[in-house]
GUZA-42121 format. One record per atom (N, C-alpha, C): residue number from 1; residue in three letters; x negated, y negated, z negated. Coordinates in nm, 2 decimals, padded with zeros to 4 digits. Example, Ala and Ser with C-alpha at 12.3 -4.5 7.8 and 13.67 -1.06 7.14 Angstrom:
2
1 | Ala | -01.32 | 00.57 | -00.78 .
1 | Ala | -01.23 | 00.45 | -00.78 .
1 | Ala | -01.32 | 00.33 | -00.78 .
2 | Ser | -01.28 | 00.22 | -00.71 .
2 | Ser | -01.37 | 00.11 | -00.71 .
2 | Ser | -01.29 | 00.00 | -00.79 .
! end
This chain:
167
1 | Met | 14.02 | 03.12 | 07.44 .
1 | Met | 14.03 | 03.21 | 07.56 .
1 | Met | 13.92 | 03.17 | 07.66 .
2 | Met | 13.86 | 03.27 | 07.73 .
2 | Met | 13.76 | 03.24 | 07.82 .
2 | Met | 13.82 | 03.21 | 07.96 .
3 | Pro | 13.75 | 03.11 | 08.03 .
3 | Pro | 13.80 | 03.08 | 08.16 .
3 | Pro | 13.78 | 03.20 | 08.26 .
4 | Ile | 13.87 | 03.22 | 08.35 .
4 | Ile | 13.86 | 03.32 | 08.45 .
4 | Ile | 13.76 | 03.28 | 08.56 .
5 | Thr | 13.65 | 03.34 | 08.56 .
5 | Thr | 13.55 | 03.31 | 08.67 .
5 | Thr | 13.53 | 03.44 | 08.75 .
6 | Lys | 13.46 | 03.42 | 08.86 .
6 | Lys | 13.43 | 03.54 | 08.94 .
6 | Lys | 13.35 | 03.64 | 08.86 .
7 | Arg | 13.25 | 03.58 | 08.78 .
7 | Arg | 13.16 | 03.67 | 08.70 .
7 | Arg | 13.24 | 03.74 | 08.60 .
8 | Asn | 13.33 | 03.68 | 08.53 .
8 | Asn | 13.41 | 03.74 | 08.42 .
8 | Asn | 13.51 | 03.84 | 08.48 .
9 | Ala | 13.57 | 03.81 | 08.60 .
9 | Ala | 13.66 | 03.90 | 08.67 .
9 | Ala | 13.59 | 04.03 | 08.71 .
10 | Ala | 13.46 | 04.01 | 08.76 .
10 | Ala | 13.38 | 04.13 | 08.80 .
10 | Ala | 13.35 | 04.21 | 08.68 .
11 | Arg | 13.31 | 04.15 | 08.57 .
11 | Arg | 13.28 | 04.23 | 08.45 .
11 | Arg | 13.40 | 04.31 | 08.40 .
12 | Ala | 13.52 | 04.24 | 08.41 .
12 | Ala | 13.64 | 04.31 | 08.36 .
12 | Ala | 13.67 | 04.43 | 08.45 .
13 | Leu | 13.66 | 04.40 | 08.58 .
13 | Leu | 13.69 | 04.51 | 08.68 .
13 | Leu | 13.59 | 04.63 | 08.66 .
14 | Ile | 13.46 | 04.60 | 08.64 .
14 | Ile | 13.37 | 04.71 | 08.62 .
14 | Ile | 13.40 | 04.78 | 08.49 .
15 | Ala | 13.44 | 04.71 | 08.38 .
15 | Ala | 13.47 | 04.77 | 08.26 .
15 | Ala | 13.59 | 04.87 | 08.27 .
16 | Ile | 13.69 | 04.82 | 08.35 .
16 | Ile | 13.81 | 04.90 | 08.37 .
16 | Ile | 13.78 | 05.02 | 08.45 .
17 | Leu | 13.70 | 05.01 | 08.56 .
17 | Leu | 13.66 | 05.12 | 08.64 .
17 | Leu | 13.58 | 05.22 | 08.56 .
18 | Leu | 13.48 | 05.17 | 08.49 .
18 | Leu | 13.40 | 05.26 | 08.41 .
18 | Leu | 13.48 | 05.34 | 08.30 .
19 | Asn | 13.57 | 05.27 | 08.24 .
19 | Asn | 13.66 | 05.33 | 08.14 .
19 | Asn | 13.75 | 05.44 | 08.21 .
20 | Ala | 13.80 | 05.41 | 08.33 .
20 | Ala | 13.88 | 05.51 | 08.40 .
20 | Ala | 13.80 | 05.63 | 08.44 .
21 | Leu | 13.67 | 05.60 | 08.49 .
21 | Leu | 13.59 | 05.71 | 08.53 .
21 | Leu | 13.55 | 05.80 | 08.41 .
22 | Leu | 13.51 | 05.74 | 08.30 .
22 | Leu | 13.46 | 05.82 | 08.19 .
22 | Leu | 13.58 | 05.90 | 08.12 .
23 | Ser | 13.69 | 05.84 | 08.12 .
23 | Ser | 13.80 | 05.91 | 08.06 .
23 | Ser | 13.85 | 06.03 | 08.14 .
24 | Gly | 13.82 | 06.03 | 08.27 .
24 | Gly | 13.86 | 06.14 | 08.36 .
24 | Gly | 13.76 | 06.25 | 08.35 .
25 | Cys | 13.65 | 06.24 | 08.28 .
25 | Cys | 13.54 | 06.34 | 08.28 .
25 | Cys | 13.53 | 06.41 | 08.14 .
26 | Thr | 13.64 | 06.45 | 08.09 .
26 | Thr | 13.64 | 06.52 | 07.96 .
26 | Thr | 13.62 | 06.67 | 07.98 .
27 | Ala | 13.55 | 06.73 | 07.89 .
27 | Ala | 13.52 | 06.87 | 07.89 .
27 | Ala | 13.64 | 06.95 | 07.86 .
28 | Asn | 13.66 | 07.06 | 07.93 .
28 | Asn | 13.77 | 07.15 | 07.90 .
28 | Asn | 13.71 | 07.26 | 07.81 .
29 | Val | 13.72 | 07.24 | 07.68 .
29 | Val | 13.65 | 07.33 | 07.58 .
29 | Val | 13.72 | 07.47 | 07.57 .
30 | Asn | 13.85 | 07.47 | 07.62 .
30 | Asn | 13.92 | 07.60 | 07.61 .
30 | Asn | 13.87 | 07.70 | 07.71 .
31 | Ser | 13.79 | 07.66 | 07.81 .
31 | Ser | 13.75 | 07.75 | 07.92 .
31 | Ser | 13.61 | 07.81 | 07.89 .
32 | Thr | 13.56 | 07.79 | 07.77 .
32 | Thr | 13.43 | 07.85 | 07.73 .
32 | Thr | 13.45 | 07.96 | 07.63 .
33 | Asp | 13.35 | 08.05 | 07.62 .
33 | Asp | 13.35 | 08.16 | 07.53 .
33 | Asp | 13.31 | 08.12 | 07.39 .
34 | Glu | 13.29 | 08.21 | 07.30 .
34 | Glu | 13.26 | 08.18 | 07.17 .
34 | Glu | 13.11 | 08.12 | 07.15 .
35 | Arg | 13.03 | 08.14 | 07.25 .
35 | Arg | 12.90 | 08.08 | 07.25 .
35 | Arg | 12.89 | 07.95 | 07.33 .
36 | Gly | 13.01 | 07.90 | 07.38 .
36 | Gly | 13.01 | 07.78 | 07.45 .
36 | Gly | 12.98 | 07.79 | 07.60 .
37 | Leu | 12.97 | 07.92 | 07.65 .
37 | Leu | 12.94 | 07.94 | 07.79 .
37 | Leu | 13.06 | 07.94 | 07.87 .
38 | Leu | 13.05 | 07.90 | 08.00 .
38 | Leu | 13.16 | 07.91 | 08.09 .
38 | Leu | 13.19 | 08.06 | 08.12 .
39 | Pro | 13.31 | 08.10 | 08.16 .
39 | Pro | 13.34 | 08.24 | 08.19 .
39 | Pro | 13.24 | 08.28 | 08.30 .
40 | His | 13.19 | 08.41 | 08.29 .
40 | His | 13.10 | 08.46 | 08.39 .
40 | His | 13.12 | 08.61 | 08.40 .
41 | Leu | 13.06 | 08.66 | 08.51 .
41 | Leu | 13.06 | 08.81 | 08.53 .
41 | Leu | 12.93 | 08.87 | 08.49 .
42 | Thr | 12.94 | 08.99 | 08.44 .
42 | Thr | 12.82 | 09.08 | 08.42 .
42 | Thr | 12.84 | 09.20 | 08.50 .
43 | Val | 12.74 | 09.25 | 08.56 .
43 | Val | 12.74 | 09.37 | 08.64 .
43 | Val | 12.64 | 09.47 | 08.60 .
44 | Asp | 12.68 | 09.59 | 08.56 .
44 | Asp | 12.59 | 09.70 | 08.53 .
44 | Asp | 12.58 | 09.79 | 08.65 .
45 | Leu | 12.47 | 09.78 | 08.72 .
45 | Leu | 12.45 | 09.86 | 08.84 .
45 | Leu | 12.38 | 09.99 | 08.80 .
46 | Gln | 12.44 | 10.10 | 08.82 .
46 | Gln | 12.39 | 10.23 | 08.78 .
46 | Gln | 12.35 | 10.31 | 08.91 .
47 | Ile | 12.23 | 10.37 | 08.90 .
47 | Ile | 12.18 | 10.45 | 09.01 .
47 | Ile | 12.17 | 10.59 | 08.96 .
48 | Pro | 12.19 | 10.69 | 09.05 .
48 | Pro | 12.18 | 10.83 | 09.01 .
48 | Pro | 12.03 | 10.85 | 08.96 .
49 | Glu | 12.02 | 10.94 | 08.85 .
49 | Glu | 11.89 | 10.97 | 08.80 .
49 | Glu | 11.79 | 11.03 | 08.90 .
50 | Gln | 11.84 | 11.13 | 08.97 .
50 | Gln | 11.76 | 11.20 | 09.07 .
50 | Gln | 11.83 | 11.20 | 09.21 .
51 | Leu | 11.77 | 11.14 | 09.30 .
51 | Leu | 11.82 | 11.14 | 09.44 .
51 | Leu | 11.73 | 11.22 | 09.53 .
52 | Gln | 11.79 | 11.30 | 09.62 .
52 | Gln | 11.72 | 11.38 | 09.71 .
52 | Gln | 11.76 | 11.34 | 09.85 .
53 | Ala | 11.67 | 11.34 | 09.95 .
53 | Ala | 11.70 | 11.31 | 10.09 .
53 | Ala | 11.80 | 11.40 | 10.14 .
54 | Gly | 11.90 | 11.35 | 10.21 .
54 | Gly | 12.00 | 11.44 | 10.27 .
54 | Gly | 12.11 | 11.48 | 10.18 .
55 | Thr | 12.11 | 11.44 | 10.06 .
55 | Thr | 12.22 | 11.47 | 09.97 .
55 | Thr | 12.29 | 11.34 | 09.92 .
56 | Glu | 12.42 | 11.35 | 09.89 .
56 | Glu | 12.50 | 11.24 | 09.85 .
56 | Glu | 12.46 | 11.20 | 09.70 .
57 | Gly | 12.46 | 11.07 | 09.67 .
57 | Gly | 12.44 | 11.02 | 09.54 .
57 | Gly | 12.54 | 10.92 | 09.51 .
58 | Thr | 12.59 | 10.91 | 09.39 .
58 | Thr | 12.70 | 10.81 | 09.36 .
58 | Thr | 12.64 | 10.69 | 09.28 .
59 | Phe | 12.65 | 10.58 | 09.34 .
59 | Phe | 12.61 | 10.45 | 09.28 .
59 | Phe | 12.73 | 10.39 | 09.22 .
60 | Thr | 12.71 | 10.33 | 09.10 .
60 | Thr | 12.83 | 10.27 | 09.03 .
60 | Thr | 12.79 | 10.13 | 08.99 .
61 | Met | 12.89 | 10.04 | 09.00 .
61 | Met | 12.88 | 09.91 | 08.94 .
61 | Met | 13.00 | 09.89 | 08.84 .
62 | Ile | 12.97 | 09.85 | 08.72 .
62 | Ile | 13.07 | 09.82 | 08.62 .
62 | Ile | 13.07 | 09.67 | 08.60 .
63 | Val | 13.18 | 09.61 | 08.63 .
63 | Val | 13.20 | 09.47 | 08.63 .
63 | Val | 13.28 | 09.42 | 08.52 .
64 | His | 13.23 | 09.32 | 08.44 .
64 | His | 13.30 | 09.27 | 08.33 .
64 | His | 13.30 | 09.11 | 08.34 .
65 | Gln | 13.41 | 09.05 | 08.29 .
65 | Gln | 13.42 | 08.91 | 08.27 .
65 | Gln | 13.44 | 08.89 | 08.13 .
66 | Asn | 13.34 | 08.83 | 08.06 .
66 | Asn | 13.34 | 08.80 | 07.92 .
66 | Asn | 13.38 | 08.92 | 07.84 .
67 | Gly | 13.32 | 09.04 | 07.87 .
67 | Gly | 13.34 | 09.16 | 07.80 .
67 | Gly | 13.46 | 09.24 | 07.84 .
68 | Glu | 13.55 | 09.19 | 07.93 .
68 | Glu | 13.67 | 09.26 | 07.97 .
68 | Glu | 13.65 | 09.32 | 08.11 .
69 | Pro | 13.70 | 09.43 | 08.14 .
69 | Pro | 13.69 | 09.48 | 08.28 .
69 | Pro | 13.74 | 09.38 | 08.38 .
70 | Phe | 13.67 | 09.36 | 08.49 .
70 | Phe | 13.71 | 09.27 | 08.59 .
70 | Phe | 13.75 | 09.34 | 08.72 .
71 | Glu | 13.88 | 09.33 | 08.74 .
71 | Glu | 13.94 | 09.40 | 08.86 .
71 | Glu | 13.97 | 09.31 | 08.98 .
72 | Ala | 13.95 | 09.18 | 08.96 .
72 | Ala | 13.97 | 09.09 | 09.07 .
72 | Ala | 13.86 | 09.09 | 09.18 .
73 | Ala | 13.77 | 09.18 | 09.16 .
73 | Ala | 13.66 | 09.19 | 09.26 .
73 | Ala | 13.71 | 09.26 | 09.39 .
74 | Ala | 13.84 | 09.29 | 09.39 .
74 | Ala | 13.89 | 09.36 | 09.51 .
74 | Ala | 13.87 | 09.27 | 09.64 .
75 | Asp | 13.85 | 09.14 | 09.62 .
75 | Asp | 13.82 | 09.06 | 09.73 .
75 | Asp | 13.70 | 09.12 | 09.81 .
76 | Ser | 13.60 | 09.16 | 09.73 .
76 | Ser | 13.48 | 09.22 | 09.79 .
76 | Ser | 13.39 | 09.28 | 09.68 .
77 | Ala | 13.38 | 09.41 | 09.69 .
77 | Ala | 13.29 | 09.49 | 09.61 .
77 | Ala | 13.22 | 09.59 | 09.70 .
78 | Ala | 13.09 | 09.57 | 09.72 .
78 | Ala | 13.02 | 09.65 | 09.82 .
78 | Ala | 12.88 | 09.68 | 09.77 .
79 | Phe | 12.82 | 09.78 | 09.82 .
79 | Phe | 12.68 | 09.82 | 09.80 .
79 | Phe | 12.60 | 09.80 | 09.93 .
80 | Glu | 12.49 | 09.73 | 09.92 .
80 | Glu | 12.40 | 09.71 | 10.04 .
80 | Glu | 12.27 | 09.78 | 10.01 .
81 | Ile | 12.23 | 09.87 | 10.10 .
81 | Ile | 12.11 | 09.96 | 10.07 .
81 | Ile | 12.02 | 09.95 | 10.19 .
82 | Trp | 11.89 | 09.93 | 10.16 .
82 | Trp | 11.79 | 09.93 | 10.27 .
82 | Trp | 11.65 | 09.98 | 10.22 .
83 | Pro | 11.57 | 10.03 | 10.31 .
83 | Pro | 11.43 | 10.07 | 10.27 .
83 | Pro | 11.36 | 09.95 | 10.23 .
84 | Glu | 11.28 | 09.96 | 10.12 .
84 | Glu | 11.21 | 09.84 | 10.08 .
84 | Glu | 11.12 | 09.78 | 10.19 .
85 | Gly | 11.13 | 09.65 | 10.21 .
85 | Gly | 11.05 | 09.59 | 10.31 .
85 | Gly | 11.12 | 09.59 | 10.45 .
86 | Gln | 11.24 | 09.65 | 10.46 .
86 | Gln | 11.31 | 09.67 | 10.59 .
86 | Gln | 11.45 | 09.62 | 10.58 .
87 | Arg | 11.47 | 09.50 | 10.53 .
87 | Arg | 11.61 | 09.45 | 10.51 .
87 | Arg | 11.69 | 09.46 | 10.63 .
88 | Glu | 11.63 | 09.44 | 10.75 .
88 | Glu | 11.70 | 09.45 | 10.88 .
88 | Glu | 11.77 | 09.58 | 10.90 .
89 | Asn | 11.73 | 09.69 | 10.83 .
89 | Asn | 11.78 | 09.82 | 10.84 .
89 | Asn | 11.89 | 09.85 | 10.73 .
90 | Ser | 11.95 | 09.75 | 10.68 .
90 | Ser | 12.04 | 09.77 | 10.57 .
90 | Ser | 12.17 | 09.83 | 10.61 .
91 | Ile | 12.23 | 09.90 | 10.52 .
91 | Ile | 12.37 | 09.96 | 10.54 .
91 | Ile | 12.46 | 09.90 | 10.43 .
92 | Thr | 12.58 | 09.87 | 10.46 .
92 | Thr | 12.67 | 09.82 | 10.36 .
92 | Thr | 12.79 | 09.92 | 10.35 .
93 | Ile | 12.81 | 09.96 | 10.22 .
93 | Ile | 12.92 | 10.06 | 10.19 .
93 | Ile | 13.02 | 09.99 | 10.10 .
94 | Pro | 13.14 | 09.98 | 10.14 .
94 | Pro | 13.24 | 09.92 | 10.05 .
94 | Pro | 13.25 | 10.00 | 09.91 .
95 | Gly | 13.27 | 09.93 | 09.80 .
95 | Gly | 13.29 | 09.99 | 09.68 .
95 | Gly | 13.43 | 10.04 | 09.66 .
96 | Lys | 13.45 | 10.16 | 09.61 .
96 | Lys | 13.58 | 10.21 | 09.58 .
96 | Lys | 13.62 | 10.19 | 09.44 .
97 | Leu | 13.73 | 10.13 | 09.41 .
97 | Leu | 13.78 | 10.11 | 09.28 .
97 | Leu | 13.81 | 10.24 | 09.21 .
98 | Asp | 13.73 | 10.27 | 09.10 .
98 | Asp | 13.74 | 10.40 | 09.03 .
98 | Asp | 13.80 | 10.38 | 08.89 .
99 | Gly | 13.84 | 10.27 | 08.86 .
99 | Gly | 13.89 | 10.24 | 08.72 .
99 | Gly | 13.88 | 10.09 | 08.69 .
100 | Ala | 13.91 | 10.05 | 08.57 .
100 | Ala | 13.91 | 09.91 | 08.54 .
100 | Ala | 13.77 | 09.85 | 08.55 .
101 | Gly | 13.75 | 09.78 | 08.66 .
101 | Gly | 13.63 | 09.71 | 08.68 .
101 | Gly | 13.51 | 09.80 | 08.72 .
102 | Val | 13.54 | 09.92 | 08.76 .
102 | Val | 13.44 | 10.02 | 08.80 .
102 | Val | 13.45 | 10.05 | 08.95 .
103 | Tyr | 13.34 | 10.03 | 09.02 .
103 | Tyr | 13.34 | 10.05 | 09.17 .
103 | Tyr | 13.23 | 10.15 | 09.20 .
104 | Thr | 13.25 | 10.24 | 09.29 .
104 | Thr | 13.15 | 10.34 | 09.33 .
104 | Thr | 13.13 | 10.35 | 09.48 .
105 | Ala | 13.02 | 10.40 | 09.52 .
105 | Ala | 12.99 | 10.44 | 09.66 .
105 | Ala | 12.90 | 10.56 | 09.66 .
106 | Ser | 12.92 | 10.65 | 09.75 .
106 | Ser | 12.84 | 10.77 | 09.75 .
106 | Ser | 12.77 | 10.79 | 09.89 .
107 | Pro | 12.66 | 10.72 | 09.92 .
107 | Pro | 12.59 | 10.73 | 10.04 .
107 | Pro | 12.50 | 10.85 | 10.05 .
108 | Thr | 12.47 | 10.90 | 10.16 .
108 | Thr | 12.37 | 11.00 | 10.18 .
108 | Thr | 12.25 | 10.93 | 10.26 .
109 | Leu | 12.13 | 10.94 | 10.20 .
109 | Leu | 12.01 | 10.88 | 10.26 .
109 | Leu | 11.93 | 10.99 | 10.30 .
110 | Asp | 11.89 | 11.00 | 10.43 .
110 | Asp | 11.82 | 11.11 | 10.49 .
110 | Asp | 11.67 | 11.11 | 10.48 .
111 | Val | 11.61 | 10.99 | 10.45 .
111 | Val | 11.47 | 10.98 | 10.44 .
111 | Val | 11.42 | 10.94 | 10.31 .
112 | Gly | 11.32 | 11.00 | 10.26 .
112 | Gly | 11.26 | 10.97 | 10.13 .
112 | Gly | 11.19 | 10.83 | 10.14 .
113 | Gly | 11.17 | 10.77 | 10.02 .
113 | Gly | 11.10 | 10.64 | 10.02 .
113 | Gly | 11.15 | 10.56 | 09.91 .
114 | Ile | 11.10 | 10.43 | 09.90 .
114 | Ile | 11.15 | 10.34 | 09.80 .
114 | Ile | 11.26 | 10.25 | 09.87 .
115 | Tyr | 11.37 | 10.23 | 09.80 .
115 | Tyr | 11.49 | 10.16 | 09.86 .
115 | Tyr | 11.53 | 10.05 | 09.76 .
116 | Val | 11.61 | 09.96 | 09.81 .
116 | Val | 11.67 | 09.85 | 09.73 .
116 | Val | 11.82 | 09.87 | 09.75 .
117 | Val | 11.89 | 09.86 | 09.64 .
117 | Val | 12.04 | 09.86 | 09.64 .
117 | Val | 12.08 | 09.73 | 09.58 .
118 | Arg | 12.16 | 09.66 | 09.65 .
118 | Arg | 12.22 | 09.53 | 09.60 .
118 | Arg | 12.37 | 09.55 | 09.60 .
119 | Cys | 12.43 | 09.52 | 09.48 .
119 | Cys | 12.58 | 09.52 | 09.48 .
119 | Cys | 12.63 | 09.38 | 09.50 .
120 | Arg | 12.73 | 09.36 | 09.57 .
120 | Arg | 12.79 | 09.23 | 09.59 .
120 | Arg | 12.93 | 09.24 | 09.54 .
121 | Val | 12.96 | 09.15 | 09.44 .
121 | Val | 13.09 | 09.14 | 09.38 .
121 | Val | 13.13 | 09.00 | 09.40 .
122 | Ser | 13.24 | 08.98 | 09.47 .
122 | Ser | 13.29 | 08.84 | 09.49 .
122 | Ser | 13.44 | 08.84 | 09.47 .
123 | Ser | 13.49 | 08.72 | 09.43 .
123 | Ser | 13.63 | 08.69 | 09.42 .
123 | Ser | 13.65 | 08.55 | 09.45 .
124 | Thr | 13.76 | 08.49 | 09.42 .
124 | Thr | 13.78 | 08.35 | 09.45 .
124 | Thr | 13.69 | 08.26 | 09.38 .
125 | Asn | 13.65 | 08.29 | 09.25 .
125 | Asn | 13.57 | 08.21 | 09.17 .
125 | Asn | 13.43 | 08.25 | 09.15 .
126 | Tyr | 13.39 | 08.37 | 09.19 .
126 | Tyr | 13.26 | 08.43 | 09.15 .
126 | Tyr | 13.20 | 08.50 | 09.27 .
127 | Glu | 13.06 | 08.50 | 09.27 .
127 | Glu | 12.99 | 08.59 | 09.36 .
127 | Glu | 12.86 | 08.63 | 09.28 .
128 | Val | 12.84 | 08.76 | 09.26 .
128 | Val | 12.73 | 08.81 | 09.19 .
128 | Val | 12.66 | 08.92 | 09.28 .
129 | Met | 12.53 | 08.92 | 09.28 .
129 | Met | 12.46 | 09.01 | 09.37 .
129 | Met | 12.33 | 09.07 | 09.30 .
130 | Pro | 12.35 | 09.14 | 09.19 .
130 | Pro | 12.23 | 09.20 | 09.13 .
130 | Pro | 12.17 | 09.31 | 09.22 .
131 | Ser | 12.04 | 09.34 | 09.21 .
131 | Ser | 11.98 | 09.45 | 09.29 .
131 | Ser | 11.88 | 09.53 | 09.20 .
132 | Lys | 11.85 | 09.65 | 09.25 .
132 | Lys | 11.75 | 09.73 | 09.18 .
132 | Lys | 11.68 | 09.81 | 09.29 .
133 | Arg | 11.56 | 09.86 | 09.26 .
133 | Arg | 11.49 | 09.95 | 09.34 .
133 | Arg | 11.51 | 10.09 | 09.29 .
134 | Phe | 11.50 | 10.18 | 09.39 .
134 | Phe | 11.51 | 10.32 | 09.35 .
134 | Phe | 11.43 | 10.40 | 09.45 .
135 | Ala | 11.40 | 10.53 | 09.42 .
135 | Ala | 11.31 | 10.61 | 09.50 .
135 | Ala | 11.38 | 10.74 | 09.53 .
136 | Ile | 11.35 | 10.80 | 09.65 .
136 | Ile | 11.39 | 10.93 | 09.69 .
136 | Ile | 11.26 | 11.01 | 09.72 .
137 | Gly | 11.24 | 11.12 | 09.66 .
137 | Gly | 11.13 | 11.20 | 09.69 .
137 | Gly | 11.02 | 11.18 | 09.58 .
138 | Glu | 10.95 | 11.29 | 09.55 .
138 | Glu | 10.85 | 11.29 | 09.44 .
138 | Glu | 10.74 | 11.18 | 09.46 .
139 | Glu | 10.69 | 11.17 | 09.58 .
139 | Glu | 10.58 | 11.08 | 09.61 .
139 | Glu | 10.63 | 10.93 | 09.59 .
140 | Ala | 10.75 | 10.91 | 09.64 .
140 | Ala | 10.81 | 10.77 | 09.62 .
140 | Ala | 10.84 | 10.74 | 09.48 .
141 | Val | 10.89 | 10.84 | 09.40 .
141 | Val | 10.92 | 10.82 | 09.26 .
141 | Val | 10.79 | 10.78 | 09.19 .
142 | Asn | 10.69 | 10.85 | 09.21 .
142 | Asn | 10.56 | 10.82 | 09.15 .
142 | Asn | 10.51 | 10.69 | 09.19 .
143 | His | 10.52 | 10.65 | 09.31 .
143 | His | 10.47 | 10.52 | 09.36 .
143 | His | 10.56 | 10.41 | 09.30 .
144 | Leu | 10.69 | 10.42 | 09.29 .
144 | Leu | 10.77 | 10.32 | 09.23 .
144 | Leu | 10.74 | 10.31 | 09.08 .
145 | Ala | 10.72 | 10.42 | 09.01 .
145 | Ala | 10.68 | 10.42 | 08.87 .
145 | Ala | 10.55 | 10.34 | 08.85 .
146 | Met | 10.45 | 10.36 | 08.94 .
146 | Met | 10.33 | 10.29 | 08.93 .
146 | Met | 10.35 | 10.14 | 08.95 .
147 | Leu | 10.43 | 10.10 | 09.05 .
147 | Leu | 10.46 | 09.96 | 09.08 .
147 | Leu | 10.53 | 09.89 | 08.96 .
148 | Glu | 10.63 | 09.96 | 08.90 .
148 | Glu | 10.70 | 09.91 | 08.78 .
148 | Glu | 10.61 | 09.89 | 08.66 .
149 | Glu | 10.52 | 09.99 | 08.64 .
149 | Glu | 10.42 | 09.98 | 08.53 .
149 | Glu | 10.33 | 09.86 | 08.55 .
150 | Gln | 10.28 | 09.84 | 08.67 .
150 | Gln | 10.20 | 09.73 | 08.70 .
150 | Gln | 10.27 | 09.60 | 08.68 .
151 | Ala | 10.40 | 09.59 | 08.72 .
151 | Ala | 10.48 | 09.47 | 08.70 .
151 | Ala | 10.50 | 09.44 | 08.55 .
152 | Ser | 10.53 | 09.54 | 08.47 .
152 | Ser | 10.55 | 09.52 | 08.33 .
152 | Ser | 10.42 | 09.48 | 08.26 .
153 | Ser | 10.31 | 09.54 | 08.30 .
153 | Ser | 10.18 | 09.50 | 08.23 .
153 | Ser | 10.14 | 09.36 | 08.27 .
154 | Glu | 10.18 | 09.31 | 08.39 .
154 | Glu | 10.15 | 09.17 | 08.43 .
154 | Glu | 10.24 | 09.08 | 08.35 .
155 | Asp | 10.37 | 09.12 | 08.33 .
155 | Asp | 10.46 | 09.04 | 08.25 .
155 | Asp | 10.42 | 09.02 | 08.11 .
156 | Ser | 10.35 | 09.12 | 08.05 .
156 | Ser | 10.32 | 09.12 | 07.91 .
156 | Ser | 10.17 | 09.08 | 07.89 .
157 | Ala | 10.10 | 09.05 | 08.00 .
157 | Ala | 09.96 | 09.01 | 07.98 .
157 | Ala | 09.95 | 08.88 | 07.90 .
158 | Pro | 09.86 | 08.87 | 07.81 .
158 | Pro | 09.85 | 08.75 | 07.73 .
158 | Pro | 09.80 | 08.63 | 07.81 .
159 | Asp | 09.84 | 08.51 | 07.78 .
159 | Asp | 09.80 | 08.39 | 07.86 .
159 | Asp | 09.66 | 08.36 | 07.81 .
160 | Ser | 09.57 | 08.34 | 07.90 .
160 | Ser | 09.43 | 08.31 | 07.87 .
160 | Ser | 09.42 | 08.16 | 07.82 .
161 | Gly | 09.52 | 08.08 | 07.85 .
161 | Gly | 09.51 | 07.94 | 07.80 .
161 | Gly | 09.44 | 07.85 | 07.89 .
162 | Asp | 09.38 | 07.90 | 08.00 .
162 | Asp | 09.30 | 07.82 | 08.09 .
162 | Asp | 09.38 | 07.76 | 08.20 .
163 | Gly | 09.52 | 07.78 | 08.20 .
163 | Gly | 09.60 | 07.72 | 08.30 .
163 | Gly | 09.59 | 07.79 | 08.43 .
164 | Gly | 09.53 | 07.90 | 08.44 .
164 | Gly | 09.51 | 07.97 | 08.56 .
164 | Gly | 09.39 | 07.93 | 08.65 .
165 | His | 09.31 | 07.84 | 08.59 .
165 | His | 09.19 | 07.80 | 08.67 .
165 | His | 09.07 | 07.88 | 08.63 .
166 | His | 09.00 | 07.93 | 08.73 .
166 | His | 08.88 | 08.01 | 08.71 .
166 | His | 08.76 | 07.92 | 08.75 .
167 | His | 08.66 | 07.92 | 08.67 .
167 | His | 08.54 | 07.84 | 08.70 .
167 | His | 08.42 | 07.93 | 08.73 .
! end
């Protein structure tokens, strides 16, 4: 038997504390999906195909949790819309529950241009805020299409391998 010294007592105490700490940090494998991911929300934000200034358009968000309709977003489901580059001019419209996990809003926007819509879905455990751009008016639609084409061509441009340095 080893004599009890301050050093041995300290080592024993550290071992006991470490054991207690590590045993309390076990993973709850039952809370993950078949891919090992924690439960999460997915939001499909749908924008009307053609919007015209001064007419109502219906925006829809379809919310799922692990593939099942998520209806607990009643805590907060809203659409926030603003002219691109003018966030300070945003309007918020509460989402109306239209079915299992489906929320809608039907705003009327009076001025053509490029806009951003962000849907906010929150509940006790989640907050999700996906956004999309959309356009009202032919000129704005064409401009947005050009911007999106430029963005996609920049995303698919081959890497020159020079690390971004130009000589």
